[in-house]
C-alpha positions as CSV (number, residue, x, y, z in Angstrom):
1,M,9.0,19.6,-16.3
2,S,8.2,17.7,-13.1
3,N,9.4,14.1,-12.6
4,Y,6.1,13.3,-11.0
5,I,2.9,11.9,-12.5
6,I,1.0,13.2,-9.5
7,E,2.1,16.2,-7.5
8,T,0.0,18.0,-4.9
9,E,1.0,21.1,-2.9
10,K,-0.6,21.9,0.4
11,L,-3.7,20.0,-0.6
12,T,-6.4,20.8,2.0
13,K,-10.1,19.9,2.4
14,K,-12.5,21.3,5.0
15,Y,-16.1,20.5,5.6
16,G,-17.3,23.5,7.5
17,A,-15.0,23.8,10.5
18,R,-13.9,20.2,10.2
19,R,-10.4,19.7,8.6
20,V,-10.3,16.4,6.8
21,V,-7.1,16.8,4.7
22,H,-4.4,19.4,5.7
23,Q,-1.6,20.6,3.5
24,V,-0.8,17.2,1.9
25,D,2.1,17.1,-0.6
26,L,1.7,13.9,-2.5
27,K,4.4,12.9,-5.0
28,V,4.0,9.9,-7.3
29,K,6.6,9.0,-10.0
30,K,5.9,7.1,-13.2
31,G,5.9,3.3,-13.0
32,E,5.5,3.2,-9.2
33,I,3.0,1.3,-7.2
34,Y,2.4,3.9,-4.6
35,G,0.8,2.7,-1.3
36,F,-1.3,5.3,0.3
37,L,-1.7,4.2,4.0
38,G,-3.8,5.4,6.8
39,P,-6.3,4.3,9.5
40,N,-9.9,4.4,8.6
41,G,-11.0,8.1,8.7
42,A,-7.5,9.4,8.1
43,G,-8.4,11.3,4.9
44,K,-7.3,8.7,2.2
45,T,-10.6,8.6,0.4
46,T,-11.1,12.4,0.5
47,T,-7.6,12.9,-1.0
48,I,-8.4,10.4,-3.7
49,K,-11.7,12.1,-4.5
50,M,-9.9,15.4,-4.9
51,L,-7.3,13.7,-7.3
52,L,-10.3,12.4,-9.4
53,G,-12.1,15.7,-9.4
54,L,-15.0,14.3,-7.3
55,A,-14.3,16.8,-4.5
56,R,-13.1,20.3,-4.8
57,P,-10.0,21.2,-2.6
58,T,-10.5,24.0,-0.1
59,K,-6.9,25.1,-0.7
60,G,-3.8,23.8,-2.5
61,S,-3.0,22.6,-6.0
62,I,-3.1,19.3,-7.9
63,H,-0.9,18.6,-10.9
64,I,-1.3,15.3,-12.8
65,F,0.8,14.5,-15.9
66,G,2.2,18.0,-15.4
67,K,-1.3,19.6,-15.9
68,D,-3.2,21.7,-13.4
69,M,-6.4,19.9,-12.5
70,K,-8.3,23.2,-12.2
71,K,-7.6,24.1,-15.8
72,D,-7.2,20.8,-17.6
73,K,-9.5,18.4,-15.6
74,L,-11.1,16.6,-18.6
75,A,-7.8,16.1,-20.4
76,V,-6.3,14.6,-17.2
77,L,-9.2,12.4,-16.4
78,K,-9.1,10.8,-19.8
79,K,-5.8,9.2,-18.9
80,I,-6.9,8.0,-15.4
81,G,-8.7,4.8,-14.5
82,S,-10.2,4.5,-11.0
83,L,-12.0,2.3,-8.6
84,V,-13.3,4.1,-5.5
85,E,-14.9,1.9,-2.8
86,Y,-17.0,-0.9,-4.3
87,P,-17.4,-1.3,-8.1
88,S,-20.9,-0.8,-9.6
89,Y,-22.3,-3.3,-12.1
90,Y,-25.5,-4.8,-13.5
91,G,-25.8,-8.2,-11.8
92,H,-28.1,-9.6,-14.5
93,L,-25.7,-8.8,-17.3
94,T,-22.5,-10.7,-18.1
95,A,-19.1,-9.4,-17.5
96,Y,-18.7,-8.7,-21.2
97,E,-22.1,-6.8,-21.3
98,N,-21.1,-4.7,-18.3
99,L,-17.9,-3.7,-20.0
100,E,-19.7,-3.0,-23.2
101,A,-22.0,-0.5,-21.5
102,V,-19.0,1.5,-20.2
103,R,-17.0,1.1,-23.4
104,I,-19.7,2.9,-25.4
105,L,-19.6,5.8,-22.9
106,L,-15.8,6.0,-23.2
107,D,-15.9,5.5,-27.0
108,A,-13.1,2.9,-26.6
109,P,-12.5,0.3,-29.4
110,K,-14.5,-2.9,-29.0
111,S,-11.3,-5.0,-29.0
112,R,-10.4,-3.3,-25.7
113,I,-13.0,-5.5,-23.8
114,D,-11.2,-8.7,-24.6
115,E,-7.9,-7.1,-23.7
116,V,-9.0,-5.9,-20.2
117,L,-10.7,-9.3,-19.5
118,S,-7.4,-11.0,-20.3
119,I,-5.5,-8.6,-18.1
120,V,-7.7,-9.3,-15.0
121,R,-8.0,-13.0,-15.9
122,L,-11.7,-13.1,-16.5
123,T,-11.8,-14.3,-20.1
124,R,-13.3,-17.7,-19.2
125,D,-16.0,-16.0,-17.2
126,A,-16.9,-13.2,-19.7
127,K,-20.3,-14.7,-20.6
128,R,-21.4,-15.4,-17.0
129,P,-23.9,-13.1,-15.2
130,V,-22.0,-11.0,-12.7
131,K,-24.5,-11.7,-9.9
132,G,-22.8,-15.2,-9.7
133,F,-19.3,-13.8,-9.3
134,S,-17.3,-14.0,-6.1
135,L,-16.4,-10.7,-4.4
136,G,-12.8,-11.1,-5.7
137,M,-14.1,-11.6,-9.3
138,K,-16.3,-8.5,-9.0
139,Q,-13.3,-6.5,-7.8
140,R,-11.3,-7.7,-10.8
141,L,-14.2,-6.7,-13.1
142,G,-14.2,-3.3,-11.4
143,I,-10.5,-3.0,-12.3
144,A,-11.2,-4.2,-15.8
145,T,-13.7,-1.3,-16.1
146,A,-11.1,1.1,-14.9
147,L,-8.7,-0.1,-17.5
148,L,-11.1,0.2,-20.5
149,G,-9.9,3.7,-21.4
150,N,-6.3,2.5,-21.6
151,P,-5.2,4.7,-18.7
152,E,-1.7,5.7,-17.8
153,L,-2.6,6.0,-14.2
154,L,-4.8,3.7,-12.1
155,I,-6.2,5.0,-8.7
156,L,-7.7,2.4,-6.5
157,D,-9.3,3.0,-3.1
158,E,-9.2,-0.1,-0.8
159,P,-9.4,-2.6,-3.7
160,T,-8.9,-5.7,-1.3
161,N,-11.5,-4.5,1.3
162,G,-13.7,-7.4,2.3
163,L,-11.9,-10.0,0.3
164,D,-10.9,-13.4,1.6
165,P,-7.2,-14.4,1.5
166,S,-7.3,-15.9,-1.9
167,G,-9.1,-12.8,-3.3
168,I,-6.5,-10.6,-1.8
169,I,-3.7,-12.6,-3.4
170,E,-5.4,-12.4,-6.8
171,I,-5.7,-8.6,-6.6
172,R,-2.2,-8.2,-5.3
173,E,-0.6,-10.3,-8.0
174,L,-2.7,-8.5,-10.7
175,L,-1.6,-5.0,-9.5
176,K,2.1,-6.0,-9.1
177,S,2.2,-7.1,-12.8
178,M,0.7,-3.9,-14.3
179,P,3.6,-1.3,-14.2
180,K,6.0,-3.7,-16.0
181,E,3.6,-5.4,-18.3
182,H,1.3,-2.5,-19.2
183,G,3.2,0.6,-18.3
184,I,0.6,1.7,-15.8
185,T,1.4,3.8,-12.7
186,I,-0.8,2.7,-9.7
187,V,-1.9,4.5,-6.5
188,V,-3.6,2.1,-4.1
189,S,-5.0,3.1,-0.8
190,S,-5.3,0.7,2.1
191,H,-5.3,0.1,5.8
192,L,-4.0,-3.4,5.2
193,L,-0.4,-2.8,5.9
194,S,0.8,-6.3,5.1
195,E,-0.7,-5.9,1.6
196,I,1.0,-2.6,0.9
197,D,4.3,-4.1,2.2
198,Q,4.1,-6.9,-0.4
199,M,2.9,-4.7,-3.3
200,A,4.1,-1.1,-3.2
201,T,7.4,0.4,-4.2
202,Q,6.7,3.7,-2.5
203,V,4.5,4.6,0.5
204,G,2.8,7.6,1.9
205,I,1.2,7.6,5.4
206,I,-1.6,9.9,6.3
207,S,-2.8,10.4,9.8
208,K,-5.6,12.8,11.0
209,G,-5.5,14.4,7.5
210,E,-1.7,15.1,7.4
211,M,1.0,13.3,5.5
212,I,3.4,12.0,8.2
213,F,5.7,9.9,6.0
214,Q,6.5,9.6,2.3
215,D,9.4,7.5,0.9
216,S,10.2,3.9,0.0
217,I,9.1,1.1,2.2
218,E,12.7,0.2,2.7
219,T,13.3,3.7,4.1
220,L,10.3,3.3,6.4
221,R,11.7,0.0,7.8
222,K,15.1,1.6,8.4
223,R,13.4,4.0,10.9
224,S,13.4,1.1,13.3
225,S,16.6,-0.8,13.9
226,S,16.4,-4.6,14.3
227,K,17.6,-6.6,17.3
228,I,19.2,-10.0,17.6
229,K,17.3,-12.3,20.0
230,L,19.1,-15.2,21.7
231,T,17.1,-17.9,23.5
232,V,19.3,-19.5,26.2
233,N,18.8,-21.8,29.2
234,D,19.5,-19.3,32.0
235,A,19.0,-15.9,30.6
236,Q,19.6,-13.9,33.9
237,S,22.9,-15.6,34.6
238,A,23.9,-15.4,30.9
239,W,23.1,-11.7,30.8
240,R,25.2,-11.0,33.9
241,N,28.1,-13.0,32.4
242,L,27.9,-11.1,29.1
243,M,27.7,-7.7,30.8
244,S,30.7,-8.5,32.9
245,N,32.6,-9.4,29.7
246,G,31.7,-6.1,28.1
247,F,28.8,-7.2,25.9
248,K,25.8,-4.9,26.2
249,T,22.6,-6.9,26.2
250,D,19.0,-6.7,27.5
251,V,17.2,-9.6,29.1
252,V,13.5,-10.4,28.9
253,Q,12.3,-13.7,30.5
254,N,14.6,-16.5,29.0
255,Q,15.8,-14.4,26.0
256,L,18.6,-12.0,25.5
257,F,18.4,-9.0,23.1
258,V,21.3,-7.3,21.4
259,D,20.9,-4.1,19.3
260,S,21.7,-4.9,15.7
261,V,25.5,-5.4,15.4
262,T,28.0,-7.0,13.0
263,D,28.1,-10.7,12.4
264,E,31.5,-10.8,14.0
265,K,30.1,-9.3,17.3
266,I,27.3,-11.8,17.4
267,A,29.8,-14.6,16.9
268,E,31.8,-13.3,19.8
269,I,28.7,-13.2,22.0
270,V,27.8,-16.8,21.0
271,S,31.4,-18.0,21.6
272,S,31.4,-16.4,25.0
273,L,28.2,-18.1,26.1
274,V,29.3,-21.5,24.8
275,K,32.7,-21.1,26.6
276,N,30.8,-20.4,29.9
277,D,28.6,-23.5,29.5
278,Y,25.3,-21.8,28.5
279,S,23.0,-23.7,26.1
280,I,21.9,-21.6,23.1
281,Y,18.6,-22.8,21.7
282,R,18.0,-20.1,19.0
283,V,19.6,-17.0,17.5
284,E,17.4,-14.9,15.3
285,E,17.0,-11.4,14.0
286,E,13.9,-9.6,15.2
287,K,12.6,-6.7,13.0
288,K,9.6,-4.6,13.6
289,S,6.8,-5.2,11.1
290,L,5.6,-2.4,8.9
291,E,2.5,-2.4,11.0
292,E,4.4,-1.8,14.2
293,I,6.3,1.1,12.7
294,F,3.0,2.4,11.3
295,L,1.4,2.3,14.7
296,E,4.4,4.1,16.2
297,L,4.1,6.9,13.6
298,T,0.4,7.3,14.0
299,G,0.4,6.9,17.8
300,G,-1.7,3.8,17.5
301,E,-4.5,5.6,15.8
302,G,-7.3,3.8,14.1
303,S,-8.5,0.3,13.6
304,L,-6.2,-2.1,11.7
């Protein structure tokens, strides 16, 4: 039996001659928060719609919970909660009443409403009309709706889109708590790389419909080595001095850059500069952000 809750093979979607998703092999393990990254228009939402049975693949296969989506779609979907794009709700009804309408359709126990309201921290606002909710509260209500059926897998498409910083933090902290506290595996798509960086355990990057990276965020960061940056008083002179003493460095304006080396080697460089009467104002490690690595991988594609 597969170790993956979600496993696709050569998943492809075409609309006429236009190829939107091409041979995507998505692999998501139980208990992960899987960040599905890509610029706008990269194929994220189309892939998610295929996972949820909302779009039919042109080619390829989808297995979720070890079951083939073509043969066991209804059984699979009963164990999945989802929020694709913006949540739908009845503005004149309260949060509780909105959830009750969906609960009846799902035939979930009535006690489940209070449970999901507690999970998304909306218990105190349960009796308020939803039209008075902030956008962040509406997103949390959408997630509560997705949780009503007590799913094992939660698939969210751009859940922080349009939120202010406090709303983004609310959603991020909520999602981070779910695998450990409620045993839910999460797939969350986003073009907000800083959010995925702080939330996900695994990451997949899609560009122009193709999966170009899939591994842990730590592995992604290791693709780009860090540098040590030294800010000194006379960088050109200091650079020449270091090079003449066998220390390989680069110089940009008043800063020296050294490829990531051992602490001992950095200590030797600092000692050499001090011995030769250079003033050292700052020594710091400079790592590329996840966003910079992402832009390198995708060739700067898309709006971020």
